[in-house]
N, C-alpha and C positions, 0 to 999 in steps of 0.2 A: 798302654795309656792308663793313667790312674782314673779312678771313678770320678774324682773331682773335675779332671780335665774333660772327661767324656760328658759330664753334666753341663759344663760351660759351652762346649761345642753344640750340644743338643739344644741348649737354650738359644744360642745364636741362630741356629737353623729355624727354630720355632718362631722367633721374633721376625726373622727375615721372611719366612713364609707368610706370617701374618701381615707384614709390611707389603709384600707383593700382592696379597689378597686385597688389602686396603687400597693400595695404589690402583689396582685393577678396577675395584669398585668405584673409586673416585673417577678414574679414567672413563669407565663405562657411563657413570652419571654425567660427566662432562660431555662425552660423545653423544649420549642420548639427548642432553639438553641442547647441544649444538645441532643435532639432527632435527629435533623438534622445532628449534628456532628457524632453521633454514626451511624445513618442511612447511612451517606456518606461513612463510612468504611465498610458497609455491603458487604460481598463477592458477587461475581457474581453467585448467586444461581438462577437458573431458570429451567424450565421444561427440557430444552435440555441437561443440564449438571448435573442433580441431581445424576445420577449413578456414575459419576466420583468422587464424594465426599465420596462415601461409600467404605472405606477400606475393603478389602476382603482377606481371607486366600488363599494362592496358594497351589496347589496340584501337586504331581508327579504321573504319571500313568505308569504302565508297558506296555509291548507290546500287552497285551490283553485288555487294557483299564481299568484294575483294579487299584484302588488307592494304590500306593506304599508308599507314605509318605505325610502327612500333614505338610507342611513346618512350623517349629516352629517360633513363634514370641510372642509378648505379647498380641496379639489379635487373637482369633479364630472366624472367621465370614465367612458365606456363604450366598450370596445374593440370595433371591428367589423373584419371582414376587408376587404382592399382591393377584393374583388369586390363588396361591398355599397355601396361609395362610387361614386356616379355619375361617369362620365367627365367630364361637364361641370363637376362640382365640382372634380375633380382639375385640369382645364385652367384653371379660374378661379384657383386658388392658384398654379399654375406661371406663369400670365400676369402676375399682379400682384406675385408675390414673387420669382420666379427663372426668367426667360424662357429662359435657356440651361441649365436644369437637366440636360437629357439630353446636354449637350455638355461640361460641365466635369468636373473630377476632385475636386470638393469645394469649390473656391473659383472664383469668377468674377473673373479678374484684371482685366478691363476695368472691371467695376463696383466692385471693391474699391479700385483706385487712384483712381477717380473719387470715391468716398466719402471716401477718405483725404485727397485734395487739398482737398475741401470742408471736412473737419473741421479741417485745418491752418489754413485761412483763417479759420474762425470760432473756432478755439481750443477746440473741445469735440467730443465724440463726437455730432455732430448727425445724421449719416447712418450707417447701419449697414453697408450693402454686404454683408450676410450672405446667403449662399445658403441654400436649404432645408436642406442638410446641416449647415451651420454652426448654423442655428437649432435643428436637432434635437440637436446637441451641447449647446447651451445648455439645451434643455428636459430632456434626460436626464442629462447628464454633468457640467455645470459649474453656473454660477449666472447670474443676471440682472444682476450687478454691472456698471456701465458703466465698465470700466477696460481699459487696453491689454493687461494680462496675461491677463485673461479672453478678450479678443478673439483674442490670439495663440494661446491654448490651443484655442479653438474652431476656428481655422484648421487647426492640426495635427490635432486630433481628427477634423475633417471629412475631411481627406485620408486618415487611417487608416481611417475608417469606410467610405469609398468603396472601399478595398481589400478589405474583408471582406463588405460587403453589396451587393446589387444595387440599382439605382435604384428598382425596385418596392418592395423591402423598406424602403428609406429613406423613400420617399413614404408607405408604409403607417404607419410609426412616426411620421412627422411629422404626418400628418393625424389621428392618434389622440392626439396630445399637445399640439398647438398651442393656446396660450391665446387664448380667444375671448370674454373679458369675463365679469364677474359670477361668478367662480370656476368658469367653464365651460372645460373642456379637451377638445379633440377635437371632430371634426365631428358625431359621433353625439349627444353631449351638447348641442351647440349646436342641432342640429335639434330635439331634444326640448324644450330650454329655451325657444326662441324661437318655434317653429312647431308644437310638439306633434306632430312627425312623426318617423319613422325617417329616417335619412339617405338611404336608398335611394328615399324618396318625394319628395325635394326637386326643385323645378323649377329652371330656369335662373336666374330672377330671384332666388329664395331662395338659390341656390348662390353667386351673385355677391355678394349682401349678406353672407353669412357670410365669404366670402373677403376682403371689404373690411375686416373688423373688425381684422385683425392689425396694421395700421400704427399704430393708436391706439385700443386697445380701449375705453377709457372714453368716447371721443368717438363712436366708430362702432358701439357696441352698438345693435341694431335698435330699441330702444324708449327712450322717455324717461318718467320718472315725474312725475306731477302730483297735486296734492291733489284730493280728492273733495269737491265742494260738496254740501251737503244739498239735495235736490230733483232731483239729476241722475238720469237713467235708468241704473240699474245692471244691467239685464237682460243686456246683452252686454259688460259691462265686464270687462277683464282686470285682476285685482287682484294686487298684490305686497305680501306681508306679511313684515316683517323687524324685527329688534330695533333700537331707536333708538340713535344714537351716544352720547347722553347721557340722563340721566333725563328722562322726558317725562310731563307731566300733560295728559291729553286735554282739549280745549276743548269747549264746549257743542255746536259744530258737529260735532266729532269724535264725540261720544256719540250725536248724532242719526243720523249716518252709520252708526255701528256698529250701531245698532238696526235701521236699514233693511236693512243687509247681512245681519244675522242673520235677520230676518223673511222675507227673500226667498231664504234658503238659500245665499247667496254665501259665508258663513262659518258655522262650526259653533259650538256652545256654548263649547267650550274656547278657540277663537280669540277669541270675543267676550269671554271673561273676561280673556284676556291683553291684548287691546286696551284694555279698561276700566282695567286696573291699570297701563297704561303699559309693559308688557313687550314689546309689539309696536306697530308703526304700520302703517297700510295706505295705499297709494296706488294710483292707476290707471296703467296702462301704455298709452302711445300710440306710434304709429310715429315714429321719430326722423328728422327731415329731413336731418340730417348723414349718417346711414347711407344714406339714399336717394341723396344726392349721391355718396357714395363708391361705391355700387353701380354708378352710371352710369360712373364712371371705370374700374371693373373690366370692365364690359361693353365699353367702348370699346377697352380694351387687348386684350381677347380678339378683338375684330373686327380690329384692326390686325395681330395675329399669326396670323390665320387660324384661330383656335380655334373660332370660330363664323362663320356667314355673316350677311349683312345681314338676311335674313328672320328668323333666330333673334334677332338683335340687337333688331330692332323689336318683335318679339313679347315679349321679356323686358322691354323698357322699358314696355310697355303692360300687363304682368301686375300686378294688384293684390297688395300684400303685406298679410297679416293677421297681427298678433301674436296668438299663442295659447299660453298657459301650460299645462303638464300639470297634472293634479289634484294637490292638495297632500296626498300620502300618502293615508291612509284618512280621509276626511272624517267628522267626528262621533265619532272615536275618540281617546281620550287616549293618552298615551305609556306608561302603566303596563305593558302587555303587552310592547311592543317593548323597553322599557328592560330588562325581565327577560330577553328573548331575547338582547340584546347582552351582558348580564352572563354568561349561560350560555354563549354562544359563546366568550367570552374564556377561561372555565374549560376548555372543551373543547379549544381551541387550545393552552393550556398543557399539558393532559394529553397532547396529541399531541407534546410535546417542545419547544415554543416557549417562549422567555422571555416574561415578562409584557409587556415593551416590544414585542417582536416580535408577540405575539398582538394587542395593541391596534392596532399598525400594520397588520396583516393585516385586522383588522376594518374599519378606515377606508379603507385604500388597496389592499387585496389583491384587489378585484374578486370577493369571495366572494358566492355565492348561498346564503343561509341560508333553508332551508325550515322554517317554524315550524308549530306545531300550531294556530295561531289560526284560529277560525271567526269570520269578520267579522260574520256575521249574529247570532250569539250575543253577540258583544262589543257590538254596537250595542244589543241588548236590555238588557244590563247598564248601559250608559251612559245610556240613556233613563230607566231606573228610578232610578238614583242621581242623576240631574239633576232628578227630580221631588221638589220640597220636601215635598209632601203625604205622602211615604213616611217623612219624618223630622219628626214633629210636635214642637212646642216647641223648634225650633232657635234657636241664638243664636250670636253672633260672639264669639270669645275675645279676649284682650288682644293677640294677634298678628294679628288680623284674619282668622282662619281660622274658617269656619263649623263649628259643633259641634251635635250630636254627629257624629263621623265614622263611616265604615263601610267595609267591604271585603267582596268576594265573589270566590270562585273556582269555576269550573265545570270538571269533569274527565270525560272519557270513561272509565268504569271498566274497559272491556274492553281499552283500549290504554294507559292511563296518560297520554294526551295531555291537557294543559291546553288547553281550548278557548276560555276567556275568563277575564279577570281584571281587577278594578278595585280600586285600593288607596286610594280616597278619593273625596270629592265636593267640588264647588265649587272645584277646583284644576285647574291645567293647566300645561303646559310640560314641559321635558325633565328627567328624573331628579327628579321630585317624590317626596315621601315615600310609600313603598309600604307600606300597612298590612297587606297580605296576607302579608308576611314579618316582621311585627312581633308579638312574643309578647304575649298578654294572657290573662286568666283565662277558662277555658272554661265554668265552672259545671258543671251537671249533664250537659252534652253529652259529658263525658268518661266518664260512668258505663258505657255499653256497652263502651267500649274498655278502660278500666282495671280493670273488675270483671266484667261479665257474660259477656264472651267467654271469659275464663278459667274462669268457673264452668261454662259449657257444655262446655268442654274437659274439665273434671273430672267430667262426668257429670250435672250438674244439667240440668233441663229447664224450659221455660217454665211448666210446671204444678207445678214444685217449690214447696213451701210455705215461706215465710219469715215469721218472727214479727216483724211490724212494730209492736211495742210499744216504749215508751221504753227506751233502752239505758243502763244504769247506767255511769257513768264518774266515779269518786271524785276524779279529778284535775281535774275541771271544776267551776266554781261551780254550785251547785244539784245536783251529783251525777249529772247526766244529760247526754249528748251523743251525737249531734247532735240538733237539733230538725228536725222536718218542717215544711214550709211551712204556715203558719196553725196550727201545732201539731196537725195532724190526723194520726191514726194509724189503721192498717187492720188491726191484729192479724194473725192467721194468714191470709196472702193469697199468691196465686201470684206467682212472680217476674215473670211477664209483667204482671200487674196493677200490681205495685209499680214497675215501670219506667214504665208508662203514667202513673202519678200522680207519678213522680219522687221516690219516697220516699228521703230521706237516710239514715234509720236502716237500711233494708234494704240500701242500697249499702255502708255501713260494715260491717254485720254479715257481709255476703257476702264483702267483701274480707278480713276476718279469717280466713275459712276456706280461703283460697287457699295457705296454707303451714302447716307444723307449728307455727310461732310467728308472732306478729304481724309482727315485723320481716322474717321470711322471706317472708311473704305480700306485704308492701309491696314488697320488693325484687324479687320475682317480677313484680309488676305493672309496676314501673319498667323492668325488663329488657324486658318485652313491649312497652311503649310505645316504648322506644328502637329496638326492632326495626322498629316501624312507621315510624320516621323522626322521632320527636319529639326535637329536638336541644337543647332548652333546660332539660332536667330537671337538678336539682341533687342530688348525693349527699352524704352526711355526710363523705365523704373530701375533698370539695371545699369544704364549708362546714359546720363542726360546729354552728353556731348556727342558720342559716337554710337549710334543705334540704327535700327532698320525701319524706324517709323518715318519713312519718307518715300517719295515717288520713285526713287531709284530702284526700289524693290521690283517694279515692273520690268526692269531691264537687267536684273541680276546683280545690281550693285548692293551686295549684302556684306555687312561688316566683317563677319568671320568666314562667310562662304558656306558651301554645302559640300557633302561628300559624294563621290561616285556611287557608293552603295545607296545613299538616300535618294539620289536621282533615279537610279535604276528601279528602286522599289516604288517610287511615286508613279513613274511611267507605267510600271507593270499593272497598277490599278486601272489606268485607262485601257490598257490592252485586255484586261479581264472584265470589260464592260462595267467599269466603275467600282469593282470590288477589289480593294487593295489588301492583299494578304501580307502582313508584315513579314519580312525576310527571315528565313531560318537556315542554319547550317547543320542542324542535327535533327534526325527523325526520331531516334530513340537511344536510350542508354540502358545497357543490361549489366548487372553486377557479376561478380565472379561465380555466383551460383546460378547464373542464367535467369535471375529474377529481374523483371522489367521495373526499373526505378524512375524512368522518365519517358514520356512519349509526346511528340509535338502535337499541340492543338492550335489550329489556325486562329490568329488574331486578325479579324477582318474589319477594315474601315470602309464604310459605304461612302466613298468620296463623291459619287454622282450617280444619277440614275442611268440605266442601261442605254436608253435612246440618246441621251446627251453624250455619254461616253463614246458611243458609236459615231456621233457627229464629230467629236474631237478626233477620233481615229481618221475619219474622212478628211478633216482639215490637215492632219499631220501626214497623211498620204500625199496630199497636195504639196506639202513642203518638199517631200522627196521627189515627186514627179515633176513639179513645175518650179520649185523654189530653191532655197539655199541648201537643201539636202540631196541634190541630184547625185552626189558621189555615193549615196547609200542605196541606189537602185540595185536590187539583187538579180541574180541570173534566173532564178526559177521560183520566186516567192515574193508576195507583196510585202512591202515594208512601209512603216510610218515612223516619223521621228522629227527631231528638231535640233538644229545646230546652235552653238553658242560661242561667242568670241568676246573677250573683254578688251578694255582699253589697251592700246598698243600691242594687242595680241599676246598678252602674257599668259592667258589661259584659253585653250580651245576645247570645245566639247562637241560630242554628238551623243544623243540619247534616242533610242528608237526600239521598235519591236516588230516582230513578225507574228503570225497566228500562233507560234509556238513559244518563242522566247523574247525576253526584254533584255537589252544590254545598254550600258553606258560606257563611253570612252572619254577619258580626260587626258590632255597633254599639256605640260607646262614645266618650266624649270623649278627646282626645289626652292630656290630663291627667285621670286617672280622677276622675270627678265623678258623684255620684248622679243618676240620670235617672228621669224619670217614665215609664218604659217597662216593658213586660213582654216576654217572649220572643215574644209574638205579633207584635211589630213586625218583627223579622227574618224570622219565619216567613211573614208576609204578603208581604214583598219576595221571598222565595224562591218563594212561590207565583206571584207575578206574572211573575217571570223564567222559571220552568219552564213555565208556561202559554204564555208567549210563544214559548219554544223549540219546544214541541209544535206550535204553530200555524205558525210560520215554516218549520220543517223538515218539516211535514206528517207527523209521527210517528204511527204506528198505536198504538192502545190495546192493550197487551199486558200480561199478568200477569208477576209476577216468576217467573223460571224456577226450578223445583225440581229437585234432583238426580234423575237417573233411578233411583238406588238407594233413594229415599225414598218411603215410603207416606204421603203427605200426608193423605189422607182418614182413614186410621187414627189418625194423631196428632190430627187435628181432632176425631174422635169421642171420643178419650180426654180431650181438653181439655174438651169439652162435658160429659162425665160429671162431671168435677171441679166445673165450674160448677153443674150441676144439683144435685149432692149438697149443695152449700153453700146453695142456695136452698131445698131441701126438708128441711133438718135444722136448724130454728131452735133446737133445744136445744143445739146446739154453737156458736151465734153468740157472738161477743165484741164488745161495744159499746165500742170504743176511740176512735171518731171524736170529735175535739174534746177528748180527754183531756189535761189539763195536770198537771204535777208541780211541787210547790214545792221549795224548797231542802232541806227536811227529808225529801224522798222521799215526802211525802204527796200523794195524787192528788186532783184535784177536777175537776168538769165545767166546761168553758169556757163562758162566756156565749155563747149562740147568736148574739147580735148582733155579737159580736166575730169570728165565723168569716169573715164576708164582707169584713172590712177587710184592707187590705194592711199586715200587721204586720211590722215588721222582726224578723228572726230573733234578733237579739241582745238583744231586750227581756227584762226580768226575767220569768222564766217564771211567777211567781205573780201577775202583773198580770191584771186583768179576769177574775177567777174568782169563782164563787159559793161559798157555804159547803156546798153539797150535795156529799157524798162518795160514792165507790163503794168496793167491796172491791178491793184490789189484784188485778191480773190475774196469773194463774199463767203464768209463762213456761216454755215447754218447748223443749228443744233440738230443732232440726230436722235430720233426717237427709237427706243427699243421696240422691236416688232414682236407681237405675239407669235407663238409657235405656228399657229394655223394660217397666218397671213403671209402673203408674198410681199416683198419690199420693192416692188417694181416702180413705185413713185420716186424712189431715190435714184440719183444719177451717178454712174461710175466714170472714171477717167478713161481716156483713150489709152491703148496699150503703151507702156513707157518704152523709151529707147532701150536697146539691149545693153544691159550692164550686168556684170557678175553679181549675183545675189550674195550678200554677205550680211553679217549681223553684228558688227562691232558697235559697242554702246558707249555713250558718254554718260558715265554714272556718277557725275559729281554733284547732282542735285541733293540738297539737304533740307528741302522745304517740308515742313510738317504742320502747317497752320490748318485751321478748321474751315477755311473758306471752301465753299462748294465750287464745282466746275462743270461746264458742259463741253461737248466736243467742239 
């Protein structure tokens, strides 16, 4: 080659070399700029805040510290310290996912270029080449999108992470966040989900199986789901219940299987209902052969790398694997209570300064431990009684396919305000179903002690105070008299205690009128008092001039929007707690993912009445149960006090009562108000069954209602007996008002005795079914309120009335709200 040619070639190589150097420099600058740009966006990840980046599943616990519900989200994760994760499980992940983990600086160059070359050949991101640190970046900081930008970002973030965190901290975060199939994230959640163990209890075989899931989670999840054939042995079967992808109509085989599963206790009543209506499907879980093969690959790799020896390897291969699912929350318990707990938790988190969005995220992903007031034993008693169709005679299914009548019940510990159990319906199941414990309906006469008689006691009246229970003139009403008593039975001059026992409507209205200097002031005083108790659905004239609660129907439970069973139980719990109403609570405390207490219940107490008058009201309500309309609530081995309530046409029936331990309300009615062939004895009977069950289940001792230490109960009983004896021994003063009817002209006549025992609607024309026999009009005398220390012996009671079934149906159509004062 000539010297000239050699010079040309040399020049070409020189310039090419300079070009390569320039390109490399420019590439290096670009790469450095790109690195710095990505690194500049690196989140604030450091030792102090690594835990805050780990989303964790929240749990609800009952009052004994047992898990009541794992709050559902798209992530199930429980964070555990690295010390609780077995070394063999750590080595299994490192062996199969990142064998040079302790040697690299965030990226494994050899593995990364090998994966890159493979991806170039196939033209897709077929192999990841990701280190554990890069996977952690994907899990915590970026996304799972399969593109080069995300991959490059993970490389940079991994290198930055290695600068800030130790290898142990990186492995801790990775093992607590790695996706392991079926919405399971982290090794603790996987151990619980597949083997019903804590991660610290896993053996080598189970550890290798879990580590093998990561490559292809849908393929290598430890179990496969299969249909259940009718006739299969279900005793040791592991069941998986989940919503179907599309609408599903159960087959005949399905229905037979569901019945077997329910009868053998493998599913509860609510799960059975969801399966029957196609909201859930059920399959059996069996060991996945693909997962077993993958487990063997992991064990082989561990042996090759020296993570285990041959003896451990052989033992793990021969160790049987058993799929075992954890219990499905609280078996036999509907979602009503925990739905309310979650709602209350969000409210609390918002009150603590979180936005609504953040509060909901904390509930789902914040790893909260929410300690509820739920007593699982009591809740199961409610569930069983509400599942018993015999407690709801003459049931029917409405146009929406919902069983009617519906019902609701709340049980409260009156000494703490803790709601111990709650059920908002029957024959329904699933999440966030309609909760009737928070749905207002008419309370009927169950409101009388709260709206009328507590205030009367505060004003100085006593259970022995005499009230004139003769028909009350009201010129604004058709017939000139309002309200009617049930069966149009009147008791003349009788004690307040007696008239509450028989649920007199007239006495309640007349007493309400005395609670203020004018009628409207008396009514508003009662409304104010009810609002202080927590009744949140009352309507004032300032809110609605046409339809509001500023009228005398308030005394009878004729409330525009109604009240809720929870409000009723809470109000009565104040009487049971000697006048101190502790506003109801569903949560005792909330602890965050770091076990820091962020909320603790502090009682909100309303001093509704003094202790002595609260005890007097308890004595009156015991009389309702023993002698009056609440006899169906007499318990087997415990004193009880309470009040019935029945609305017009029996569209709603109530019983609210308490024992020395618990207060409970029961409501029954159709979702669309419909006349029922029910008396208030139906909810009272359910109340009795539940409270008897609580006494037995909790082994409660039979104790009396506690009287205040300042009160001379024996003396008050003696004075009460004197009043009763005087009325029995002074027939000259008797007034025979029982069965008395008044016609539209104000003339009175005796009701036909045969009519007394019929269930007459209160709105009937008051001159029906009467005879022509007349009596002299009864002289009505104003009744003076008696001071506490005086006996009311000068007042005269009626003779005992004929035997009629005590009931408390009310005519609540009065809308009078004038300022005129009234006397009894």
